[in-house]
N, CA, C, O and CB atoms as a CASP TS submission, in Angstrom:
PFRMAT TS
TARGET T0000
AUTHOR 0000-0000-0000
METHOD Language model
MODEL 1
PARENT N/A
ATOM      1  N   UNK     1      -6.378  33.261   1.506  1.00  0.00           N
ATOM      2  CA  UNK     1      -5.438  33.195   1.211  1.00  0.00           C
ATOM      3  C   UNK     1      -4.017  31.809   1.886  1.00  0.00           C
ATOM      4  O   UNK     1      -3.036  31.320   1.324  1.00  0.00           O
ATOM      5  CB  UNK     1      -5.407  34.522   1.384  1.00  0.00           C
ATOM      6  N   UNK     2      -4.512  31.653   3.055  1.00  0.00           N
ATOM      7  CA  UNK     2      -3.334  30.926   3.463  1.00  0.00           C
ATOM      8  C   UNK     2      -3.704  29.319   2.390  1.00  0.00           C
ATOM      9  O   UNK     2      -2.807  28.744   1.773  1.00  0.00           O
ATOM     10  CB  UNK     2      -3.303  30.732   5.535  1.00  0.00           C
ATOM     11  N   UNK     3      -5.140  28.863   2.386  1.00  0.00           N
ATOM     12  CA  UNK     3      -5.164  27.891   1.920  1.00  0.00           C
ATOM     13  C   UNK     3      -4.452  27.877  -0.164  1.00  0.00           C
ATOM     14  O   UNK     3      -3.950  26.935  -0.778  1.00  0.00           O
ATOM     15  CB  UNK     3      -6.739  27.570   2.379  1.00  0.00           C
ATOM     16  N   UNK     4      -4.725  29.248  -0.622  1.00  0.00           N
ATOM     17  CA  UNK     4      -4.132  29.034  -2.246  1.00  0.00           C
ATOM     18  C   UNK     4      -2.871  29.160  -2.146  1.00  0.00           C
ATOM     19  O   UNK     4      -2.284  28.557  -3.044  1.00  0.00           O
ATOM     20  CB  UNK     4      -4.583  30.072  -3.423  1.00  0.00           C
ATOM     21  N   UNK     5      -1.649  30.141  -0.821  1.00  0.00           N
ATOM     22  CA  UNK     5      -0.583  29.222  -0.537  1.00  0.00           C
ATOM     23  C   UNK     5      -0.088  27.913  -1.189  1.00  0.00           C
ATOM     24  O   UNK     5       0.491  27.372  -2.130  1.00  0.00           O
ATOM     25  CB  UNK     5      -0.810  28.922   0.525  1.00  0.00           C
ATOM     26  N   UNK     6      -0.954  27.756   0.394  1.00  0.00           N
ATOM     27  CA  UNK     6      -0.509  25.739   0.560  1.00  0.00           C
ATOM     28  C   UNK     6      -0.919  25.058  -0.519  1.00  0.00           C
ATOM     29  O   UNK     6      -0.352  24.003  -0.802  1.00  0.00           O
ATOM     30  CB  UNK     6      -1.369  24.721   1.896  1.00  0.00           C
ATOM     31  N   UNK     7      -1.846  25.490  -1.208  1.00  0.00           N
ATOM     32  CA  UNK     7      -2.053  24.892  -2.246  1.00  0.00           C
ATOM     33  C   UNK     7      -1.199  24.420  -3.641  1.00  0.00           C
ATOM     34  O   UNK     7      -0.956  23.283  -4.045  1.00  0.00           O
ATOM     35  CB  UNK     7      -2.834  25.494  -2.435  1.00  0.00           C
ATOM     36  N   UNK     8      -0.742  26.112  -4.378  1.00  0.00           N
ATOM     37  CA  UNK     8       0.201  26.226  -4.603  1.00  0.00           C
ATOM     38  C   UNK     8       1.904  25.121  -3.904  1.00  0.00           C
ATOM     39  O   UNK     8       2.507  24.240  -4.517  1.00  0.00           O
ATOM     40  CB  UNK     8      -0.085  27.495  -4.388  1.00  0.00           C
ATOM     41  N   UNK     9       2.175  25.647  -2.556  1.00  0.00           N
ATOM     42  CA  UNK     9       2.917  24.577  -2.297  1.00  0.00           C
ATOM     43  C   UNK     9       3.107  23.404  -2.368  1.00  0.00           C
ATOM     44  O   UNK     9       4.133  22.793  -2.668  1.00  0.00           O
ATOM     45  CB  UNK     9       3.015  24.543  -1.722  1.00  0.00           C
ATOM     46  N   UNK    10       1.570  22.856  -1.942  1.00  0.00           N
ATOM     47  CA  UNK    10       1.609  21.176  -2.619  1.00  0.00           C
ATOM     48  C   UNK    10       2.234  21.123  -3.939  1.00  0.00           C
ATOM     49  O   UNK    10       3.235  20.433  -4.130  1.00  0.00           O
ATOM     50  CB  UNK    10       0.022  20.467  -2.901  1.00  0.00           C
ATOM     51  N   UNK    11       1.657  21.860  -4.908  1.00  0.00           N
ATOM     52  CA  UNK    11       1.426  21.925  -6.340  1.00  0.00           C
ATOM     53  C   UNK    11       3.826  21.855  -7.086  1.00  0.00           C
ATOM     54  O   UNK    11       4.509  21.161  -7.840  1.00  0.00           O
ATOM     55  CB  UNK    11       0.086  24.103  -6.667  1.00  0.00           C
ATOM     56  N   UNK    12       4.009  23.028  -6.197  1.00  0.00           N
ATOM     57  CA  UNK    12       5.822  22.963  -6.567  1.00  0.00           C
ATOM     58  C   UNK    12       5.998  21.753  -5.991  1.00  0.00           C
ATOM     59  O   UNK    12       6.576  21.017  -6.792  1.00  0.00           O
ATOM     60  CB  UNK    12       7.038  24.228  -5.816  1.00  0.00           C
ATOM     61  N   UNK    13       5.705  21.075  -4.710  1.00  0.00           N
ATOM     62  CA  UNK    13       5.869  19.795  -4.091  1.00  0.00           C
ATOM     63  C   UNK    13       5.966  18.579  -4.923  1.00  0.00           C
ATOM     64  O   UNK    13       6.818  17.690  -4.935  1.00  0.00           O
ATOM     65  CB  UNK    13       4.852  19.611  -3.247  1.00  0.00           C
ATOM     66  N   UNK    14       4.832  18.760  -5.655  1.00  0.00           N
ATOM     67  CA  UNK    14       4.210  17.902  -6.234  1.00  0.00           C
ATOM     68  C   UNK    14       5.364  17.748  -7.834  1.00  0.00           C
ATOM     69  O   UNK    14       5.592  16.584  -8.162  1.00  0.00           O
ATOM     70  CB  UNK    14       2.485  18.468  -6.331  1.00  0.00           C
ATOM     71  N   UNK    15       6.084  18.984  -8.816  1.00  0.00           N
ATOM     72  CA  UNK    15       6.363  18.936  -9.631  1.00  0.00           C
ATOM     73  C   UNK    15       7.847  18.341  -9.086  1.00  0.00           C
ATOM     74  O   UNK    15       8.380  17.387  -9.652  1.00  0.00           O
ATOM     75  CB  UNK    15       6.018  20.023 -10.334  1.00  0.00           C
ATOM     76  N   UNK    16       8.282  18.828  -8.247  1.00  0.00           N
ATOM     77  CA  UNK    16       9.337  18.684  -7.486  1.00  0.00           C
ATOM     78  C   UNK    16       9.751  17.284  -7.440  1.00  0.00           C
ATOM     79  O   UNK    16      10.877  17.020  -7.860  1.00  0.00           O
ATOM     80  CB  UNK    16       9.097  19.204  -6.253  1.00  0.00           C
ATOM     81  N   UNK    17       9.003  16.341  -6.987  1.00  0.00           N
ATOM     82  CA  UNK    17       8.961  14.861  -6.716  1.00  0.00           C
ATOM     83  C   UNK    17       8.421  14.686  -8.047  1.00  0.00           C
ATOM     84  O   UNK    17       7.463  13.976  -7.742  1.00  0.00           O
ATOM     85  CB  UNK    17       8.054  14.234  -5.381  1.00  0.00           C
ATOM     86  N   UNK    18       8.346  14.809  -9.220  1.00  0.00           N
ATOM     87  CA  UNK    18       8.403  14.491 -10.431  1.00  0.00           C
ATOM     88  C   UNK    18       9.471  14.898 -10.955  1.00  0.00           C
ATOM     89  O   UNK    18       9.982  13.959 -11.565  1.00  0.00           O
ATOM     90  CB  UNK    18       7.474  14.826 -11.047  1.00  0.00           C
ATOM     91  N   UNK    19      10.107  15.873 -11.035  1.00  0.00           N
ATOM     92  CA  UNK    19      11.056  15.731 -11.539  1.00  0.00           C
ATOM     93  C   UNK    19      12.462  15.270 -11.013  1.00  0.00           C
ATOM     94  O   UNK    19      13.473  15.061 -11.683  1.00  0.00           O
ATOM     95  CB  UNK    19      11.013  16.604 -11.971  1.00  0.00           C
ATOM     96  N   UNK    20      12.304  15.170  -9.780  1.00  0.00           N
ATOM     97  CA  UNK    20      13.443  13.683  -9.440  1.00  0.00           C
ATOM     98  C   UNK    20      13.161  12.928  -9.585  1.00  0.00           C
ATOM     99  O   UNK    20      14.095  12.281 -10.059  1.00  0.00           O
ATOM    100  CB  UNK    20      13.967  13.206  -8.423  1.00  0.00           C
ATOM    101  N   UNK    21      12.128  12.226  -9.490  1.00  0.00           N
ATOM    102  CA  UNK    21      11.635  11.010  -9.932  1.00  0.00           C
ATOM    103  C   UNK    21      12.062  10.298 -11.281  1.00  0.00           C
ATOM    104  O   UNK    21      12.420   9.121 -11.319  1.00  0.00           O
ATOM    105  CB  UNK    21      10.350  11.201  -9.961  1.00  0.00           C
ATOM    106  N   UNK    22      11.964  11.386 -12.719  1.00  0.00           N
ATOM    107  CA  UNK    22      12.333  11.327 -13.736  1.00  0.00           C
ATOM    108  C   UNK    22      13.778  11.307 -13.887  1.00  0.00           C
ATOM    109  O   UNK    22      14.450  10.357 -14.289  1.00  0.00           O
ATOM    110  CB  UNK    22      11.768  12.128 -14.278  1.00  0.00           C
ATOM    111  N   UNK    23      14.346  12.903 -13.383  1.00  0.00           N
ATOM    112  CA  UNK    23      15.632  12.490 -12.928  1.00  0.00           C
ATOM    113  C   UNK    23      16.660  11.046 -12.702  1.00  0.00           C
ATOM    114  O   UNK    23      17.522  10.484 -13.377  1.00  0.00           O
ATOM    115  CB  UNK    23      15.478  12.934 -11.957  1.00  0.00           C
ATOM    116  N   UNK    24      15.983  10.813 -11.273  1.00  0.00           N
ATOM    117  CA  UNK    24      15.999   9.151 -11.243  1.00  0.00           C
ATOM    118  C   UNK    24      16.091   7.863 -12.390  1.00  0.00           C
ATOM    119  O   UNK    24      16.893   6.929 -12.396  1.00  0.00           O
ATOM    120  CB  UNK    24      14.824   8.891 -10.683  1.00  0.00           C
ATOM    121  N   UNK    25      15.438   8.036 -12.956  1.00  0.00           N
ATOM    122  CA  UNK    25      14.685   7.392 -13.739  1.00  0.00           C
ATOM    123  C   UNK    25      15.784   7.191 -15.024  1.00  0.00           C
ATOM    124  O   UNK    25      16.134   6.106 -15.488  1.00  0.00           O
ATOM    125  CB  UNK    25      13.272   8.201 -13.989  1.00  0.00           C
ATOM    126  N   UNK    26      16.215   8.492 -15.456  1.00  0.00           N
ATOM    127  CA  UNK    26      17.318   8.971 -16.330  1.00  0.00           C
ATOM    128  C   UNK    26      18.446   8.365 -16.062  1.00  0.00           C
ATOM    129  O   UNK    26      18.864   7.338 -16.595  1.00  0.00           O
ATOM    130  CB  UNK    26      17.569  10.318 -16.268  1.00  0.00           C
ATOM    131  N   UNK    27      19.109   9.196 -14.966  1.00  0.00           N
ATOM    132  CA  UNK    27      19.942   7.968 -13.958  1.00  0.00           C
ATOM    133  C   UNK    27      20.310   6.649 -14.202  1.00  0.00           C
ATOM    134  O   UNK    27      21.356   6.165 -14.635  1.00  0.00           O
ATOM    135  CB  UNK    27      19.266   7.647 -12.877  1.00  0.00           C
ATOM    136  N   UNK    28      18.982   6.030 -13.750  1.00  0.00           N
ATOM    137  CA  UNK    28      19.268   4.291 -13.526  1.00  0.00           C
ATOM    138  C   UNK    28      19.384   3.602 -15.269  1.00  0.00           C
ATOM    139  O   UNK    28      20.082   2.696 -15.725  1.00  0.00           O
ATOM    140  CB  UNK    28      17.511   3.369 -12.458  1.00  0.00           C
ATOM    141  N   UNK    29      18.443   4.435 -15.856  1.00  0.00           N
ATOM    142  CA  UNK    29      18.628   3.697 -17.408  1.00  0.00           C
ATOM    143  C   UNK    29      19.105   4.725 -18.351  1.00  0.00           C
ATOM    144  O   UNK    29      18.561   5.083 -19.396  1.00  0.00           O
ATOM    145  CB  UNK    29      17.141   3.050 -18.095  1.00  0.00           C
ATOM    146  N   UNK    30      19.896   5.026 -17.972  1.00  0.00           N
ATOM    147  CA  UNK    30      20.822   5.893 -19.112  1.00  0.00           C
ATOM    148  C   UNK    30      22.130   6.057 -18.982  1.00  0.00           C
ATOM    149  O   UNK    30      22.711   6.842 -18.234  1.00  0.00           O
ATOM    150  CB  UNK    30      20.465   7.235 -19.258  1.00  0.00           C
ATOM    151  N   UNK    31      22.849   4.829 -20.188  1.00  0.00           N
ATOM    152  CA  UNK    31      24.641   4.303 -20.570  1.00  0.00           C
ATOM    153  C   UNK    31      25.767   4.911 -19.784  1.00  0.00           C
ATOM    154  O   UNK    31      26.930   4.582 -20.018  1.00  0.00           O
ATOM    155  CB  UNK    31      25.155   4.746 -22.191  1.00  0.00           C
TER
END
């Protein structure tokens, strides 16, 4: 149960990191 919750937490964290990276990329290269 705890491991499953931890896996979901890591998944959400990776998604957040990816979105943050994409947002920074867009901010950098948008005119």
